[in-house]
Structure formats: structure tokens, C-alpha cells
C-alpha positions as a Python dict, from the first residue, in 0.01 Angstrom:
ca = {
    (1, 'X'): (0, 0, 0),
    (2, 'X'): (-303, -186, -128),
    (3, 'X'): (-361, -354, 210),
    (4, 'X'): (-327, -23, 392),
    (5, 'X'): (-564, 149, 152),
    (6, 'X'): (-809, -137, 189),
    (7, 'X'): (-800, -114, 570),
    (8, 'X'): (-853, 262, 557),
    (9, 'X'): (-1144, 218, 321),
    (10, 'X'): (-1288, -49, 548),
    (11, 'X'): (-1263, 183, 849),
    (12, 'X'): (-1436, 463, 661),
    (13, 'X'): (-1724, 225, 581),
    (14, 'X'): (-1805, 165, 949),
    (15, 'X'): (-2027, 476, 987),
    (16, 'X'): (-2220, 387, 672),
    (17, 'X'): (-2268, 28, 790),
    (18, 'X'): (-2389, 147, 1131),
    (19, 'X'): (-2627, 397, 972),
    (20, 'X'): (-2768, 134, 737),
    (21, 'X'): (-2804, -107, 1029),
    (22, 'X'): (-3006, 148, 1224),
    (23, 'X'): (-3225, 213, 920),
    (24, 'X'): (-3284, -162, 879),
    (25, 'X'): (-3386, -190, 1244),
    (26, 'X'): (-3627, 100, 1204),
    (27, 'X'): (-3785, -85, 911),
    (28, 'X'): (-3794, -430, 1072),
    (29, 'X'): (-3920, -331, 1419),
    (30, 'X'): (-4265, -211, 1298),
    (31, 'X'): (-4310, -538, 1110),
    (32, 'X'): (-4226, -733, 1427),
    (33, 'X'): (-4466, -516, 1627),
    (34, 'X'): (-4743, -581, 1374),
    (35, 'X'): (-4692, -957, 1395),
    (36, 'X'): (-4674, -973, 1776),
    (37, 'X'): (-4973, -740, 1826),
    (38, 'X'): (-5181, -967, 1605),
    (39, 'X'): (-5113, -1250, 1854),
    (40, 'X'): (-5183, -1034, 2162),
    (41, 'X'): (-5493, -1056, 2376),
    (42, 'X'): (-5723, -759, 2307),
    (43, 'X'): (-5777, -669, 2674),
    (44, 'X'): (-5406, -700, 2744),
    (45, 'X'): (-5333, -470, 2452),
    (46, 'X'): (-5583, -212, 2579),
    (47, 'X'): (-5435, -230, 2927),
    (48, 'X'): (-5061, -247, 2851),
    (49, 'X'): (-5039, -87, 2508),
    (50, 'X'): (-4811, -198, 2227),
    (51, 'X'): (-4536, -433, 2341),
    (52, 'X'): (-4294, -636, 2138),
    (53, 'X'): (-4336, -929, 2376),
    (54, 'X'): (-4689, -918, 2527),
    (55, 'X'): (-4767, -1067, 2864),
    (56, 'X'): (-5061, -1266, 2726),
    (57, 'X'): (-5078, -1424, 2384),
    (58, 'X'): (-5401, -1492, 2202),
    (59, 'X'): (-5524, -1625, 1866),
    (60, 'X'): (-5865, -1454, 1893),
    (61, 'X'): (-5796, -1215, 1607),
    (62, 'X'): (-5711, -1494, 1366),
    (63, 'X'): (-6000, -1709, 1489),
    (64, 'X'): (-6241, -1423, 1422),
    (65, 'X'): (-6104, -1351, 1074),
    (66, 'X'): (-6063, -1716, 974),
    (67, 'X'): (-6395, -1837, 1113),
    (68, 'X'): (-6505, -1888, 750),
    (69, 'X'): (-6187, -2029, 593),
    (70, 'X'): (-6361, -2107, 266),
    (71, 'X'): (-6431, -1740, 197),
    (72, 'X'): (-6076, -1639, 288),
    (73, 'X'): (-5925, -1902, 56),
    (74, 'X'): (-6159, -1795, -223),
    (75, 'X'): (-6062, -1432, -168),
    (76, 'X'): (-5694, -1531, -183),
    (77, 'X'): (-5762, -1710, -511),
    (78, 'X'): (-5935, -1405, -660),
    (79, 'X'): (-5651, -1176, -552),
    (80, 'X'): (-5386, -1411, -692),
    (81, 'X'): (-5573, -1444, -1021),
    (82, 'X'): (-5632, -1070, -1059),
    (83, 'X'): (-5274, -984, -961),
    (84, 'X'): (-5118, -1242, -1195),
    (85, 'X'): (-5332, -1161, -1498),
    (86, 'X'): (-5336, -787, -1433),
    (87, 'X'): (-4960, -767, -1387),
    (88, 'X'): (-4889, -961, -1707),
    (89, 'X'): (-5131, -758, -1922),
    (90, 'X'): (-5045, -424, -1765),
    (91, 'X'): (-4671, -483, -1796),
    (92, 'X'): (-4711, -573, -2163),
    (93, 'X'): (-4914, -264, -2252),
    (94, 'X'): (-4711, -34, -2027),
    (95, 'X'): (-4380, -143, -2178),
    (96, 'X'): (-4509, -120, -2536),
    (97, 'X'): (-4648, 229, -2479),
    (98, 'X'): (-4327, 343, -2310),
    (99, 'X'): (-4121, 196, -2594),
    (100, 'X'): (-4328, 381, -2854),
    (101, 'X'): (-4282, 710, -2668),
    (102, 'X'): (-3906, 656, -2642),
    (103, 'X'): (-3867, 596, -3016),
    (104, 'X'): (-3742, 922, -3160),
    (105, 'X'): (-3847, 822, -3512),
    (106, 'X'): (-4214, 780, -3417),
    (107, 'X'): (-4421, 1079, -3532),
    (108, 'X'): (-4679, 1074, -3251),
    (109, 'X'): (-4444, 1015, -2957),
    (110, 'X'): (-4485, 1373, -2832),
    (111, 'X'): (-4863, 1350, -2868),
    (112, 'X'): (-4876, 1033, -2659),
    (113, 'X'): (-4649, 1188, -2397),
    (114, 'X'): (-4879, 1489, -2374),
    (115, 'X'): (-5186, 1267, -2340),
    (116, 'X'): (-5025, 1074, -2054),
    (117, 'X'): (-4916, 1392, -1879),
    (118, 'X'): (-5266, 1536, -1921),
    (119, 'X'): (-5422, 1234, -1749),
    (120, 'X'): (-5189, 1285, -1454),
    (121, 'X'): (-5328, 1635, -1403),
    (122, 'X'): (-5693, 1588, -1502),
    (123, 'X'): (-5938, 1299, -1501),
    (124, 'X'): (-6306, 1245, -1569),
    (125, 'X'): (-6391, 1164, -1208),
    (126, 'X'): (-6537, 866, -1026),
    (127, 'X'): (-6893, 901, -1164),
    (128, 'X'): (-6778, 908, -1526),
    (129, 'X'): (-6546, 612, -1470),
    (130, 'X'): (-6824, 414, -1302),
    (131, 'X'): (-7067, 481, -1587),
    (132, 'X'): (-6803, 391, -1844),
    (133, 'X'): (-6710, 60, -1678),
    (134, 'X'): (-7062, -54, -1588),
    (135, 'X'): (-7285, 77, -1869),
    (136, 'X'): (-7065, 118, -2176),
    (137, 'X'): (-6824, -170, -2117),
    (138, 'X'): (-7061, -388, -1911),
    (139, 'X'): (-6785, -513, -1683),
    (140, 'X'): (-6967, -499, -1351),
    (141, 'X'): (-6925, -814, -1142),
    (142, 'X'): (-6649, -954, -1364),
    (143, 'X'): (-6277, -1009, -1331),
    (144, 'X'): (-6222, -750, -1604),
    (145, 'X'): (-6358, -478, -1373),
    (146, 'X'): (-6071, -552, -1135),
    (147, 'X'): (-5807, -559, -1409),
    (148, 'X'): (-5884, -311, -1687),
    (149, 'X'): (-5886, 20, -1492),
    (150, 'X'): (-5522, -35, -1391),
    (151, 'X'): (-5385, -173, -1717),
    (152, 'X'): (-5214, 154, -1808),
    (153, 'X'): (-5119, 393, -1532),
    (154, 'X'): (-4924, 703, -1641),
    (155, 'X'): (-4677, 680, -1351),
    (156, 'X'): (-4576, 326, -1451),
    (157, 'X'): (-4544, 429, -1817),
    (158, 'X'): (-4315, 721, -1735),
    (159, 'X'): (-4109, 501, -1505),
    (160, 'X'): (-4064, 244, -1780),
    (161, 'X'): (-3989, 525, -2024),
    (162, 'X'): (-3703, 640, -1801),
    (163, 'X'): (-3555, 290, -1814),
    (164, 'X'): (-3597, 240, -2188),
    (165, 'X'): (-3457, 582, -2275),
    (166, 'X'): (-3108, 453, -2184),
    (167, 'X'): (-3116, 192, -2461),
    (168, 'X'): (-2877, 268, -2745),
    (169, 'X'): (-3084, 355, -3053),
    (170, 'X'): (-2810, 200, -3271),
    (171, 'X'): (-2931, -145, -3164),
    (172, 'X'): (-3270, -77, -3319),
    (173, 'X'): (-3114, 54, -3640),
    (174, 'X'): (-2888, -251, -3665),
    (175, 'X'): (-3185, -483, -3615),
    (176, 'X'): (-3375, -303, -3891),
    (177, 'X'): (-3081, -346, -4127),
    (178, 'X'): (-3086, -718, -4051),
    (179, 'X'): (-3451, -733, -4154),
    (180, 'X'): (-3607, -754, -3808),
    (181, 'X'): (-3960, -612, -3777),
    (182, 'X'): (-4089, -387, -3502),
    (183, 'X'): (-4248, -675, -3310),
    (184, 'X'): (-3926, -876, -3328),
    (185, 'X'): (-3719, -577, -3217),
    (186, 'X'): (-3934, -530, -2910),
    (187, 'X'): (-3963, -892, -2798),
    (188, 'X'): (-3619, -1019, -2903),
    (189, 'X'): (-3401, -715, -2828),
    (190, 'X'): (-3572, -463, -2600),
    (191, 'X'): (-3730, -711, -2356),
    (192, 'X'): (-3418, -927, -2293),
    (193, 'X'): (-3187, -631, -2225),
    (194, 'X'): (-3449, -460, -2003),
    (195, 'X'): (-3517, -738, -1753),
    (196, 'X'): (-3433, -521, -1446),
    (197, 'X'): (-3673, -253, -1569),
    (198, 'X'): (-3947, -507, -1634),
    (199, 'X'): (-3894, -665, -1291),
    (200, 'X'): (-3906, -328, -1116),
    (201, 'X'): (-4214, -195, -1291),
    (202, 'X'): (-4381, -537, -1279),
    (203, 'X'): (-4334, -555, -903),
    (204, 'X'): (-4488, -209, -861),
    (205, 'X'): (-4781, -311, -1081),
    (206, 'X'): (-4828, -629, -877),
    (207, 'X'): (-4837, -423, -557),
    (208, 'X'): (-5102, -200, -714),
    (209, 'X'): (-5329, -491, -798),
    (210, 'X'): (-5268, -684, -477),
    (211, 'X'): (-5335, -390, -242),
    (212, 'X'): (-5641, -260, -424),
    (213, 'X'): (-5985, -279, -266),
    (214, 'X'): (-6139, 29, -425),
    (215, 'X'): (-6234, -133, -757),
    (216, 'X'): (-6400, -424, -577),
    (217, 'X'): (-6606, -185, -367),
    (218, 'X'): (-6726, -6, -681),
    (219, 'X'): (-6785, -288, -926),
    (220, 'X'): (-6812, -621, -739),
    (221, 'X'): (-7127, -754, -573),
    (222, 'X'): (-7083, -1130, -606),
    (223, 'X'): (-6915, -1292, -301),
    (224, 'X'): (-6728, -1530, -531),
    (225, 'X'): (-6544, -1236, -693),
    (226, 'X'): (-6449, -1054, -373),
    (227, 'X'): (-6069, -1011, -346),
    (228, 'X'): (-5881, -1046, -21),
    (229, 'X'): (-5823, -677, 49),
    (230, 'X'): (-6190, -588, 11),
    (231, 'X'): (-6297, -882, 227),
    (232, 'X'): (-6061, -772, 506),
    (233, 'X'): (-6190, -417, 464),
    (234, 'X'): (-6548, -537, 516),
    (235, 'X'): (-6449, -743, 820),
    (236, 'X'): (-6284, -439, 976),
    (237, 'X'): (-6590, -226, 908),
    (238, 'X'): (-6809, -491, 1072),
    (239, 'X'): (-6593, -489, 1385),
    (240, 'X'): (-6600, -110, 1401),
    (241, 'X'): (-6979, -108, 1357),
    (242, 'X'): (-7029, -361, 1637),
    (243, 'X'): (-6792, -183, 1875),
    (244, 'X'): (-6958, 153, 1805),
    (245, 'X'): (-7291, -14, 1879),
    (246, 'X'): (-7149, -129, 2211),
    (247, 'X'): (-7055, 228, 2295),
    (248, 'X'): (-7415, 334, 2239),
    (249, 'X'): (-7548, 34, 2443),
    (250, 'X'): (-7719, -99, 2133),
    (251, 'X'): (-7563, -445, 2152),
    (252, 'X'): (-7474, -691, 2423),
    (253, 'X'): (-7161, -662, 2629),
    (254, 'X'): (-7018, -976, 2466),
    (255, 'X'): (-6923, -765, 2167),
    (256, 'X'): (-6668, -592, 2388),
    (257, 'X'): (-6451, -902, 2361),
    (258, 'X'): (-6427, -868, 1983),
    (259, 'X'): (-6066, -822, 1870),
    (260, 'X'): (-6049, -476, 1720),
    (261, 'X'): (-5689, -353, 1718),
    (262, 'X'): (-5541, -703, 1711),
    (263, 'X'): (-5769, -795, 1420),
    (264, 'X'): (-5642, -491, 1232),
    (265, 'X'): (-5285, -614, 1273),
    (266, 'X'): (-5383, -970, 1185),
    (267, 'X'): (-5531, -840, 860),
    (268, 'X'): (-5202, -668, 782),
    (269, 'X'): (-5021, -997, 831),
    (270, 'X'): (-5266, -1195, 618),
    (271, 'X'): (-5261, -936, 340),
    (272, 'X'): (-4886, -875, 329),
    (273, 'X'): (-4725, -1218, 361),
    (274, 'X'): (-4760, -1310, -11),
    (275, 'X'): (-4582, -993, -123),
    (276, 'X'): (-4317, -1038, 148),
    (277, 'X'): (-4258, -1387, 14),
    (278, 'X'): (-4238, -1275, -351),
    (279, 'X'): (-4019, -967, -304),
    (280, 'X'): (-3689, -1148, -223),
    (281, 'X'): (-3701, -1329, -559),
    (282, 'X'): (-3718, -993, -741),
    (283, 'X'): (-3484, -801, -510),
    (284, 'X'): (-3179, -842, -733),
    (285, 'X'): (-3360, -708, -1039),
    (286, 'X'): (-3546, -447, -835),
    (287, 'X'): (-3229, -288, -694),
    (288, 'X'): (-3059, -300, -1034),
    (289, 'X'): (-3365, -157, -1206),
    (290, 'X'): (-3380, 141, -972),
    (291, 'X'): (-3024, 234, -1069),
    (292, 'X'): (-3057, 181, -1442),
    (293, 'X'): (-3182, 532, -1509),
    (294, 'X'): (-2898, 687, -1309),
    (295, 'X'): (-2624, 548, -1536),
    (296, 'X'): (-2598, 695, -1882),
    (297, 'X'): (-2426, 499, -2155),
}
């Protein structure tokens, strides 16, 4: 009976496997298109359109972007430094704030929850934030300008709060009876049993820092502090400016050979490969962390 039941269950799984396979293909094919288009000749792309296997391959897009490799490597270094430091600091403060809100015995937990919810609905605006960061804090043209504005984001705090709310409060009471302080409870009990939650929220925070170019555009002027995303953004704007100048006959016809669409795809490849490399190492914790809040103890 067990073998028969197993075979029936296996047959019933075929539609789900096929559906998931189709979904995986729909996710993988755009990535393959992005990679192959970045190696396609610009004129061939304009003539034949998007093709998974182009008739003429070309490295012009990468040659144009990597013509100053020193700047690209420096931009990679800035992005790695900002992402690493920002993720560590933001995850620490986000988890501590979420833990305080979850604690039912903390008097101001409701006040903090209201303050976070209020910031989701209302904010001071870009001008006020710019004045605060540049004049009051004096962080313009520093690494702190790329890290501090994203240290605590309400969405990440509420996501961590949903994970930590499933922790049995009896563990905290037992630790208090054993003489453990609040700092010890958090670092020696809450953090170890919440690794999937920390991995999930930490990965989302890392994506936030890695993909950001807005803070660099507002607060960074020094070329040595330009992150990768903002540098690629400026390169793309330069290509668009030159091609628009060609359309108005303001520049020479040689600009027409500049890789425009292929350079856009090459930038996607250059900007995304580090996160694509890191994600598999966190996949186990990420999948588990997404399901933590769905299971009540």
C-alpha cells in the first residue's frame, strides 16, 4: 500500500513539477537574453532585434564600459565596502529595533511601532533630507552619506518583527531567571535561533545598498567615492547624450557606432554578477526565512 500511495503521489506531482519548470524557464530566459545581447553587435541588434543567439558577436559594449578599468575597479571597491559595512550596521540596528518592538514587556513598543508606521506614510522630503545630511551632519562626500540614510528602513524592521514575533517568550523569561542580561539574551539566544530571519533580511538590505545610485547622485562629488551603480548610470547618460546629439547632427557620424542598447545590457551583467554569485550561499536560509512567519509554534 505504501508503494502504491507513493506512486500515486508521485504522479500527482507531475503537473506541479511541469508548472515550476515553466516558471524557472521564464525566469532564466531573460537573464540569458541579457547576457547574449551584451555580446551582440549594435548594428546587428538594431537590424535583427533581440535574439538568443545573434548572428554577429561583439565585445564593443564591454570595451566601451571598461576602457578605464581603474575607475571600474575602484567603483567595485566602493560598492563592496558600502554594501558590507551598511549591511552589517543596518542588520544590527534593524534587528535590535524589531526585537524591542516585539517585546511585550517593553513600555514604549507601541510608540515605536507607531513612529515606524508614520514614516512609511509621511516623510520630510528630499530637500529636508539633503539639508540634514549635508549641513547638520556634514556627511557630504563621505562613505557615511552612502550608509546612514539606509541604516533603518521601516519595511525591513517590520519584516524582521514578523520573524521575531514567533519566538517563544518563555525563552526570554527563562534566561532572565538564569541571570542573563538584555544584551546577552539578544546576542546569545535571539540571534542564534533567528539565523534564517537574519539571512533573509540581511540579503534584502545588501540588495538595497548594492543597487543604490540615488544617494551617490545626491551626496557624492569625489570620483574616488563613486559606487558602481552610479558610475554605470553616468556612462549610460553619456551614451544617450551623444546619440541624441547625433540625431540633431551636432556630433560626427562616428558616434553612431557607440553601443547603446548592448551597453545597457552589459551594465546589467556587470552590476548583477556579484549578487548572483552571493545569492546561492544564502538560498537555504532565505527560503527557510520566508516561511518562518507562516508557521506558528
